[in-house]
C-alpha positions, 0 to 999 in steps of 0.5 A: 960410809963408815963400816963398823967391824967386830974386834974379832975380825980386825986381826983376820988375815987374808984378801981384802973384802969385797965391801972394802974393795967397792968402797975404794972405787972411784965414783962414776959420773952418772951423766957420762953413763947415761951418754954411753947408754944412749949410744948403746941403745942407738947402736942396738936399734941400728943393728936390730932393725937393720937400719942402713946408712946411719952413722951413729956418731953423727948423732952427737956433736964434737963434745959428745963424741969426745966424751965416749972415749973418756973414763966413766969416773972423769967429769966431762963436758957433755953437750949443753942445751944449745945444739946445732940445728944440723945435729938435731935434724940428723937425730930427728931423721934417725928416730923417725927411721927407727919408728918406720922400720919397727912398724914395717917389720911388724906389719910385714911379719904379720902379713906373712904369717899371723905372729905377734911382735913378741914371736917376731922379737922373741928375746925382747918381750915387752920391747916396744920400739916406737916407745923406745924411740920416744924415750930416746927422743928425750935424751936426744932433745927431740920432741916426743910428740913428733915421734909419736905422731909419726908412729900413728901416721905409720900405723895408718899407712900400713893399714893398722888403723885400730892401733893407730886410733889407740 
């Protein structure tokens, strides 16, 4: 972008303006940022839902793992549409674990004492873990319908039929 400045400001001495510094920055490669976001979301879900035995880097192929250690301004080869069936299977199992753990946490907290999901996760008002898992399924190339069906089955298995019907 072209920044027009008044003549009075041209002779001003001092530190470089923040606008000029921002314009000098290299552009980031947005798909690489999305890739990092997926990893952060996976790590947060593992931590928040206390998932055991999950290896986060196993959810990505070799190209995907290598991309995590590159500068965000570099253009990297990211995983293509063709994925290894083993990696897809691990991703699917992970997403189903997230949904199961979220429903189990919600149901056990409601049985112990009558609290809502927002009371149990006070810093995450409006965070719906099963919906987050379905959104994450898009990035991980897993069918959203599969995740949603598993969510409904989990709700029925924990006796929350009214939520399962919705």
